[in-house]
Short mmCIF file of the C-alpha atoms (twelve columns), coordinates in Angstrom:
data_MODEL
# 
_entry.id   MODEL 
# 
loop_
_atom_site.group_PDB 
_atom_site.id 
_atom_site.type_symbol 
_atom_site.label_atom_id 
_atom_site.label_alt_id 
_atom_site.label_comp_id 
_atom_site.label_asym_id 
_atom_site.label_seq_id 
_atom_site.Cartn_x 
_atom_site.Cartn_y 
_atom_site.Cartn_z 
_atom_site.pdbx_PDB_model_num 
ATOM 1   C CA . UNK A 1   -36.057 -174.582 123.906 1 
ATOM 2   C CA . UNK A 2   -36.002 -170.779 123.813 1 
ATOM 3   C CA . UNK A 3   -35.719 -170.519 127.598 1 
ATOM 4   C CA . UNK A 4   -32.937 -173.087 127.648 1 
ATOM 5   C CA . UNK A 5   -31.001 -171.062 125.070 1 
ATOM 6   C CA . UNK A 6   -31.600 -167.824 126.969 1 
ATOM 7   C CA . UNK A 7   -30.476 -169.352 130.249 1 
ATOM 8   C CA . UNK A 8   -27.246 -170.499 128.665 1 
ATOM 9   C CA . UNK A 9   -26.671 -167.091 127.095 1 
ATOM 10  C CA . UNK A 10  -27.425 -165.213 130.316 1 
ATOM 11  C CA . UNK A 11  -24.992 -167.128 132.530 1 
ATOM 12  C CA . UNK A 12  -21.981 -164.822 131.983 1 
ATOM 13  C CA . UNK A 13  -24.037 -161.717 132.803 1 
ATOM 14  C CA . UNK A 14  -24.230 -162.588 136.480 1 
ATOM 15  C CA . UNK A 15  -20.537 -163.355 136.713 1 
ATOM 16  C CA . UNK A 16  -18.906 -160.294 135.216 1 
ATOM 17  C CA . UNK A 17  -17.120 -159.403 138.477 1 
ATOM 18  C CA . UNK A 18  -14.558 -161.337 140.545 1 
ATOM 19  C CA . UNK A 19  -15.728 -163.938 143.044 1 
ATOM 20  C CA . UNK A 20  -17.253 -162.360 146.129 1 
ATOM 21  C CA . UNK A 21  -18.175 -159.202 144.206 1 
ATOM 22  C CA . UNK A 22  -20.377 -160.691 141.473 1 
ATOM 23  C CA . UNK A 23  -23.680 -160.525 143.322 1 
ATOM 24  C CA . UNK A 24  -24.538 -156.958 142.255 1 
ATOM 25  C CA . UNK A 25  -24.705 -156.233 138.536 1 
ATOM 26  C CA . UNK A 26  -25.602 -152.960 136.822 1 
ATOM 27  C CA . UNK A 27  -28.260 -153.081 134.140 1 
ATOM 28  C CA . UNK A 28  -27.703 -151.198 130.896 1 
ATOM 29  C CA . UNK A 29  -30.293 -148.535 130.105 1 
ATOM 30  C CA . UNK A 30  -31.755 -148.279 126.627 1 
ATOM 31  C CA . UNK A 31  -34.126 -145.855 124.944 1 
ATOM 32  C CA . UNK A 32  -37.732 -146.301 125.929 1 
ATOM 33  C CA . UNK A 33  -36.970 -147.137 129.553 1 
ATOM 34  C CA . UNK A 34  -35.646 -150.654 129.052 1 
ATOM 35  C CA . UNK A 35  -32.971 -151.983 131.417 1 
ATOM 36  C CA . UNK A 36  -30.973 -154.887 130.002 1 
ATOM 37  C CA . UNK A 37  -28.473 -157.466 131.183 1 
ATOM 38  C CA . UNK A 38  -24.911 -156.468 130.259 1 
ATOM 39  C CA . UNK A 39  -24.871 -158.938 127.367 1 
ATOM 40  C CA . UNK A 40  -28.224 -157.674 126.047 1 
ATOM 41  C CA . UNK A 41  -29.879 -161.104 126.176 1 
ATOM 42  C CA . UNK A 42  -32.735 -160.076 128.481 1 
ATOM 43  C CA . UNK A 43  -34.347 -156.646 128.918 1 
ATOM 44  C CA . UNK A 44  -36.804 -155.432 131.555 1 
ATOM 45  C CA . UNK A 45  -39.268 -152.553 131.489 1 
ATOM 46  C CA . UNK A 46  -42.416 -151.523 133.320 1 
ATOM 47  C CA . UNK A 47  -45.840 -151.268 131.746 1 
ATOM 48  C CA . UNK A 48  -47.205 -147.812 130.934 1 
ATOM 49  C CA . UNK A 49  -49.652 -148.083 133.841 1 
ATOM 50  C CA . UNK A 50  -46.788 -148.221 136.342 1 
ATOM 51  C CA . UNK A 51  -46.291 -144.453 136.390 1 
ATOM 52  C CA . UNK A 52  -49.835 -143.456 135.514 1 
ATOM 53  C CA . UNK A 53  -51.312 -145.296 138.483 1 
ATOM 54  C CA . UNK A 54  -53.966 -146.798 136.234 1 
ATOM 55  C CA . UNK A 55  -54.597 -150.485 136.804 1 
ATOM 56  C CA . UNK A 56  -52.102 -153.158 137.882 1 
ATOM 57  C CA . UNK A 57  -48.499 -152.658 136.802 1 
ATOM 58  C CA . UNK A 58  -46.491 -155.340 135.041 1 
ATOM 59  C CA . UNK A 59  -42.831 -156.199 134.577 1 
ATOM 60  C CA . UNK A 60  -42.289 -156.739 130.857 1 
ATOM 61  C CA . UNK A 61  -39.475 -158.901 129.494 1 
ATOM 62  C CA . UNK A 62  -38.027 -159.018 126.010 1 
ATOM 63  C CA . UNK A 63  -35.244 -161.205 124.679 1 
ATOM 64  C CA . UNK A 64  -33.276 -159.270 122.031 1 
ATOM 65  C CA . UNK A 65  -30.505 -161.858 121.931 1 
ATOM 66  C CA . UNK A 66  -32.855 -164.561 120.680 1 
ATOM 67  C CA . UNK A 67  -34.408 -162.527 117.887 1 
ATOM 68  C CA . UNK A 68  -37.820 -163.158 119.445 1 
ATOM 69  C CA . UNK A 69  -40.009 -160.038 119.285 1 
ATOM 70  C CA . UNK A 70  -42.659 -161.308 121.704 1 
ATOM 71  C CA . UNK A 71  -42.935 -159.838 125.193 1 
ATOM 72  C CA . UNK A 72  -43.536 -161.633 128.461 1 
ATOM 73  C CA . UNK A 73  -45.652 -159.694 130.966 1 
ATOM 74  C CA . UNK A 74  -45.515 -160.532 134.677 1 
ATOM 75  C CA . UNK A 75  -47.883 -158.779 137.123 1 
ATOM 76  C CA . UNK A 76  -46.208 -156.928 139.971 1 
ATOM 77  C CA . UNK A 77  -47.450 -157.519 143.525 1 
ATOM 78  C CA . UNK A 78  -49.301 -154.807 145.404 1 
ATOM 79  C CA . UNK A 79  -46.886 -152.710 147.467 1 
ATOM 80  C CA . UNK A 80  -47.751 -151.663 151.013 1 
ATOM 81  C CA . UNK A 81  -46.897 -147.987 150.444 1 
ATOM 82  C CA . UNK A 82  -49.262 -147.788 147.428 1 
ATOM 83  C CA . UNK A 83  -46.836 -145.758 145.292 1 
ATOM 84  C CA . UNK A 84  -48.051 -143.142 142.850 1 
ATOM 85  C CA . UNK A 85  -45.323 -144.032 140.376 1 
ATOM 86  C CA . UNK A 86  -42.879 -146.867 139.742 1 
ATOM 87  C CA . UNK A 87  -39.487 -147.117 138.097 1 
ATOM 88  C CA . UNK A 88  -36.946 -149.892 137.683 1 
ATOM 89  C CA . UNK A 89  -33.908 -150.133 139.928 1 
ATOM 90  C CA . UNK A 90  -30.984 -150.149 137.457 1 
ATOM 91  C CA . UNK A 91  -29.254 -153.150 139.057 1 
ATOM 92  C CA . UNK A 92  -29.977 -156.746 139.880 1 
ATOM 93  C CA . UNK A 93  -28.682 -159.129 142.532 1 
ATOM 94  C CA . UNK A 94  -27.523 -162.483 141.216 1 
ATOM 95  C CA . UNK A 95  -28.793 -165.435 143.243 1 
ATOM 96  C CA . UNK A 96  -28.150 -168.326 140.864 1 
ATOM 97  C CA . UNK A 97  -26.425 -168.062 137.512 1 
ATOM 98  C CA . UNK A 98  -28.035 -171.046 135.807 1 
ATOM 99  C CA . UNK A 99  -24.996 -173.303 135.620 1 
ATOM 100 C CA . UNK A 100 -25.827 -175.727 138.436 1 
ATOM 101 C CA . UNK A 101 -24.882 -179.344 137.898 1 
ATOM 102 C CA . UNK A 102 -28.437 -180.606 137.422 1 
ATOM 103 C CA . UNK A 103 -29.183 -177.875 134.881 1 
ATOM 104 C CA . UNK A 104 -32.787 -177.644 136.048 1 
ATOM 105 C CA . UNK A 105 -32.879 -174.805 138.555 1 
ATOM 106 C CA . UNK A 106 -32.026 -172.157 136.002 1 
ATOM 107 C CA . UNK A 107 -31.377 -168.460 136.456 1 
ATOM 108 C CA . UNK A 108 -32.509 -166.574 139.559 1 
ATOM 109 C CA . UNK A 109 -31.993 -162.944 140.506 1 
ATOM 110 C CA . UNK A 110 -33.493 -160.167 142.582 1 
ATOM 111 C CA . UNK A 111 -34.937 -157.340 140.515 1 
ATOM 112 C CA . UNK A 112 -35.852 -153.991 142.006 1 
ATOM 113 C CA . UNK A 113 -38.804 -151.650 141.611 1 
ATOM 114 C CA . UNK A 114 -38.720 -148.169 143.151 1 
ATOM 115 C CA . UNK A 115 -42.104 -146.859 144.266 1 
ATOM 116 C CA . UNK A 116 -42.518 -143.095 144.573 1 
ATOM 117 C CA . UNK A 117 -44.883 -140.883 146.541 1 
ATOM 118 C CA . UNK A 118 -45.326 -137.184 145.689 1 
ATOM 119 C CA . UNK A 119 -46.828 -134.263 147.561 1 
ATOM 120 C CA . UNK A 120 -47.219 -130.538 146.993 1 
ATOM 121 C CA . UNK A 121 -47.903 -127.880 149.594 1 
ATOM 122 C CA . UNK A 122 -47.919 -124.106 149.710 1 
ATOM 123 C CA . UNK A 123 -44.533 -122.925 148.554 1 
ATOM 124 C CA . UNK A 124 -42.977 -126.364 148.457 1 
ATOM 125 C CA . UNK A 125 -43.350 -130.077 147.876 1 
ATOM 126 C CA . UNK A 126 -41.400 -133.262 147.719 1 
ATOM 127 C CA . UNK A 127 -41.014 -136.872 146.685 1 
ATOM 128 C CA . UNK A 128 -40.166 -139.943 148.690 1 
ATOM 129 C CA . UNK A 129 -39.484 -143.454 147.428 1 
ATOM 130 C CA . UNK A 130 -38.903 -147.001 148.606 1 
ATOM 131 C CA . UNK A 131 -36.994 -149.860 146.985 1 
ATOM 132 C CA . UNK A 132 -38.796 -153.187 146.633 1 
ATOM 133 C CA . UNK A 133 -36.728 -156.261 145.716 1 
ATOM 134 C CA . UNK A 134 -38.569 -159.152 144.064 1 
ATOM 135 C CA . UNK A 135 -37.451 -162.683 143.250 1 
ATOM 136 C CA . UNK A 136 -37.259 -163.381 139.535 1 
ATOM 137 C CA . UNK A 137 -36.469 -166.747 138.006 1 
ATOM 138 C CA . UNK A 138 -36.096 -168.479 134.672 1 
ATOM 139 C CA . UNK A 139 -36.077 -172.246 134.373 1 
ATOM 140 C CA . UNK A 140 -36.053 -174.248 131.139 1 
ATOM 141 C CA . UNK A 141 -39.850 -174.337 131.046 1 
ATOM 142 C CA . UNK A 142 -41.013 -171.316 133.030 1 
ATOM 143 C CA . UNK A 143 -40.516 -167.644 133.802 1 
ATOM 144 C CA . UNK A 144 -41.762 -166.340 137.132 1 
ATOM 145 C CA . UNK A 145 -41.811 -163.320 139.394 1 
ATOM 146 C CA . UNK A 146 -41.896 -164.231 143.072 1 
ATOM 147 C CA . UNK A 147 -42.735 -162.294 146.189 1 
ATOM 148 C CA . UNK A 148 -41.177 -159.207 147.706 1 
ATOM 149 C CA . UNK A 149 -38.117 -159.914 149.854 1 
ATOM 150 C CA . UNK A 150 -37.082 -156.348 150.741 1 
ATOM 151 C CA . UNK A 151 -38.802 -152.998 151.272 1 
ATOM 152 C CA . UNK A 152 -36.549 -150.105 152.366 1 
ATOM 153 C CA . UNK A 153 -36.472 -146.313 152.269 1 
ATOM 154 C CA . UNK A 154 -34.600 -145.291 149.148 1 
ATOM 155 C CA . UNK A 155 -34.439 -141.627 148.108 1 
ATOM 156 C CA . UNK A 156 -36.323 -138.427 148.826 1 
ATOM 157 C CA . UNK A 157 -36.133 -134.691 148.274 1 
ATOM 158 C CA . UNK A 158 -38.323 -132.258 150.222 1 
ATOM 159 C CA . UNK A 159 -38.616 -128.480 150.034 1 
ATOM 160 C CA . UNK A 160 -40.582 -126.547 152.667 1 
ATOM 161 C CA . UNK A 161 -41.292 -122.820 152.567 1 
ATOM 162 C CA . UNK A 162 -39.642 -120.889 155.401 1 
ATOM 163 C CA . UNK A 163 -40.080 -117.196 154.451 1 
ATOM 164 C CA . UNK A 164 -43.427 -115.499 154.953 1 
ATOM 165 C CA . UNK A 165 -42.360 -111.845 154.948 1 
ATOM 166 C CA . UNK A 166 -39.604 -109.596 153.690 1 
ATOM 167 C CA . UNK A 167 -38.104 -109.675 157.178 1 
ATOM 168 C CA . UNK A 168 -37.995 -113.485 157.084 1 
ATOM 169 C CA . UNK A 169 -36.135 -113.338 153.786 1 
ATOM 170 C CA . UNK A 170 -33.674 -110.837 155.208 1 
ATOM 171 C CA . UNK A 171 -33.139 -112.840 158.398 1 
ATOM 172 C CA . UNK A 172 -32.597 -116.049 156.430 1 
ATOM 173 C CA . UNK A 173 -30.244 -114.457 153.874 1 
ATOM 174 C CA . UNK A 174 -32.793 -115.291 151.154 1 
ATOM 175 C CA . UNK A 175 -32.599 -119.010 151.919 1 
ATOM 176 C CA . UNK A 176 -36.381 -119.195 151.898 1 
ATOM 177 C CA . UNK A 177 -36.811 -122.955 151.758 1 
ATOM 178 C CA . UNK A 178 -35.737 -125.723 154.081 1 
ATOM 179 C CA . UNK A 179 -34.477 -128.660 152.059 1 
ATOM 180 C CA . UNK A 180 -34.205 -132.282 153.194 1 
ATOM 181 C CA . UNK A 181 -32.649 -135.111 151.230 1 
ATOM 182 C CA . UNK A 182 -32.285 -138.844 151.835 1 
ATOM 183 C CA . UNK A 183 -30.449 -141.294 149.608 1 
ATOM 184 C CA . UNK A 184 -29.571 -144.950 150.030 1 
ATOM 185 C CA . UNK A 185 -27.396 -147.478 148.215 1 
ATOM 186 C CA . UNK A 186 -27.153 -151.261 148.231 1 
ATOM 187 C CA . UNK A 187 -23.860 -153.092 147.980 1 
ATOM 188 C CA . UNK A 188 -22.814 -156.735 148.302 1 
ATOM 189 C CA . UNK A 189 -22.706 -157.863 151.915 1 
ATOM 190 C CA . UNK A 190 -20.476 -160.392 153.680 1 
ATOM 191 C CA . UNK A 191 -20.444 -163.802 152.005 1 
ATOM 192 C CA . UNK A 192 -22.024 -165.952 154.712 1 
ATOM 193 C CA . UNK A 193 -23.509 -168.710 152.576 1 
ATOM 194 C CA . UNK A 194 -27.150 -167.791 153.228 1 
ATOM 195 C CA . UNK A 195 -30.103 -168.780 151.047 1 
ATOM 196 C CA . UNK A 196 -29.976 -165.355 149.382 1 
ATOM 197 C CA . UNK A 197 -26.827 -163.223 149.313 1 
ATOM 198 C CA . UNK A 198 -26.304 -160.787 152.181 1 
ATOM 199 C CA . UNK A 199 -26.465 -157.092 151.270 1 
ATOM 200 C CA . UNK A 200 -25.142 -153.883 152.787 1 
ATOM 201 C CA . UNK A 201 -27.551 -150.936 153.027 1 
ATOM 202 C CA . UNK A 202 -26.129 -147.431 153.498 1 
ATOM 203 C CA . UNK A 203 -28.112 -144.209 153.821 1 
ATOM 204 C CA . UNK A 204 -27.227 -140.505 153.717 1 
ATOM 205 C CA . UNK A 205 -29.491 -137.756 155.081 1 
ATOM 206 C CA . UNK A 206 -28.928 -134.003 154.881 1 
ATOM 207 C CA . UNK A 207 -30.718 -130.776 155.793 1 
ATOM 208 C CA . UNK A 208 -30.221 -127.281 154.356 1 
ATOM 209 C CA . UNK A 209 -29.594 -124.763 155.858 1 
ATOM 210 C CA . UNK A 210 -27.548 -126.426 158.576 1 
ATOM 211 C CA . UNK A 211 -29.890 -125.214 161.323 1 
ATOM 212 C CA . UNK A 212 -33.082 -126.615 159.772 1 
ATOM 213 C CA . UNK A 213 -34.984 -129.460 161.408 1 
ATOM 214 C CA . UNK A 214 -38.234 -130.617 159.874 1 
ATOM 215 C CA . UNK A 215 -39.998 -131.120 163.177 1 
ATOM 216 C CA . UNK A 216 -39.415 -127.504 164.210 1 
ATOM 217 C CA . UNK A 217 -40.582 -124.065 163.085 1 
ATOM 218 C CA . UNK A 218 -37.536 -122.719 161.252 1 
ATOM 219 C CA . UNK A 219 -39.121 -119.558 159.837 1 
ATOM 220 C CA . UNK A 220 -37.975 -117.188 162.594 1 
ATOM 221 C CA . UNK A 221 -34.300 -118.056 162.421 1 
ATOM 222 C CA . UNK A 222 -31.587 -115.520 161.752 1 
ATOM 223 C CA . UNK A 223 -29.015 -117.272 159.641 1 
ATOM 224 C CA . UNK A 224 -25.311 -116.653 159.287 1 
ATOM 225 C CA . UNK A 225 -23.442 -117.182 156.011 1 
ATOM 226 C CA . UNK A 226 -21.854 -120.272 157.542 1 
ATOM 227 C CA . UNK A 227 -25.346 -121.765 157.986 1 
ATOM 228 C CA . UNK A 228 -25.890 -121.869 154.230 1 
ATOM 229 C CA . UNK A 229 -24.509 -125.371 153.845 1 
ATOM 230 C CA . UNK A 230 -25.771 -128.941 154.152 1 
ATOM 231 C CA . UNK A 231 -25.901 -130.584 157.563 1 
ATOM 232 C CA . UNK A 232 -25.379 -134.349 157.590 1 
ATOM 233 C CA . UNK A 233 -27.721 -136.030 160.041 1 
ATOM 234 C CA . UNK A 234 -25.567 -138.586 161.906 1 
ATOM 235 C CA . UNK A 235 -28.551 -140.657 163.027 1 
ATOM 236 C CA . UNK A 236 -30.164 -141.062 159.612 1 
ATOM 237 C CA . UNK A 237 -26.839 -141.536 157.813 1 
ATOM 238 C CA . UNK A 238 -26.209 -145.136 158.769 1 
ATOM 239 C CA . UNK A 239 -25.164 -148.590 157.561 1 
ATOM 240 C CA . UNK A 240 -26.818 -151.961 158.123 1 
ATOM 241 C CA . UNK A 241 -26.210 -155.511 156.940 1 
ATOM 242 C CA . UNK A 242 -29.269 -157.179 155.403 1 
ATOM 243 C CA . UNK A 243 -29.609 -160.954 155.708 1 
ATOM 244 C CA . UNK A 244 -32.357 -163.132 154.332 1 
ATOM 245 C CA . UNK A 245 -34.568 -164.889 156.891 1 
ATOM 246 C CA . UNK A 246 -35.977 -168.051 155.381 1 
ATOM 247 C CA . UNK A 247 -38.678 -168.257 158.051 1 
ATOM 248 C CA . UNK A 248 -40.188 -164.904 157.090 1 
ATOM 249 C CA . UNK A 249 -39.157 -164.895 153.441 1 
ATOM 250 C CA . UNK A 250 -37.695 -161.395 153.801 1 
ATOM 251 C CA . UNK A 251 -34.426 -159.573 154.350 1 
ATOM 252 C CA . UNK A 252 -33.870 -158.215 157.855 1 
ATOM 253 C CA . UNK A 253 -31.403 -155.614 159.164 1 
ATOM 254 C CA . UNK A 254 -28.749 -156.704 161.625 1 
ATOM 255 C CA . UNK A 255 -30.098 -154.047 164.003 1 
ATOM 256 C CA . UNK A 256 -33.122 -151.719 163.894 1 
ATOM 257 C CA . UNK A 257 -33.050 -148.620 161.697 1 
ATOM 258 C CA . UNK A 258 -33.798 -145.174 163.146 1 
ATOM 259 C CA . UNK A 259 -36.983 -143.287 162.331 1 
ATOM 260 C CA . UNK A 260 -36.066 -141.100 159.357 1 
ATOM 261 C CA . UNK A 261 -39.585 -140.271 158.209 1 
ATOM 262 C CA . UNK A 262 -38.782 -136.561 158.545 1 
ATOM 263 C CA . UNK A 263 -36.583 -137.014 155.485 1 
ATOM 264 C CA . UNK A 264 -38.440 -139.729 153.602 1 
ATOM 265 C CA . UNK A 265 -42.176 -138.935 153.875 1 
ATOM 266 C CA . UNK A 266 -43.281 -136.035 151.659 1 
# 
């Protein structure tokens, strides 16, 4: 009965935007790390072990709208990149809103977990993360977390020491670190009637100073004031359409992505 009530209450949350734009919904952050549906009926959070790297992590659900104080804990799958820390993606992708004619299929959405890797090295360090989308469903008599359907590079920030002497600092105008950043966003894709909604993936990659390239030794450069600006990498700043392949159970890009590990791997 509780699940049936929650499903009915949650239906509007996945349809807060006009038709064709309602697939992507922003979760509302609350104190303590919870991320909730816009109507507050369902809230998600990760177990304490998710960021400590101690034991299996869980997705924890609470249902403030029902007045029920109990929590439902769903184990997360193991991720291929073995992240050192996890955080929730503050959106969800609506797959099914729970208002189908037979009333049995219930609510289904894609929830996201961002896995982060960290590294430190002499005079620098960085973080790199990947977004994992998982199928989540609620039917009148069950709550379940399905398998991973997407694993993509998400955001990173790297800082690498480039000055090793006073002359280096002078030559580089005191810009003594090379900095590399990568960020990605997901947006609704073209409505093509697939089993799961199509998505658009867009990335942005920059290097600072403009002359820096991670695969090269940048320490001996003599910089000009005009070099002290971000350079947008045209290859690793790209857009792809993601479509679900029912045969593999995963989203696939409409064409291969370039190798951007120089920005994304700390």
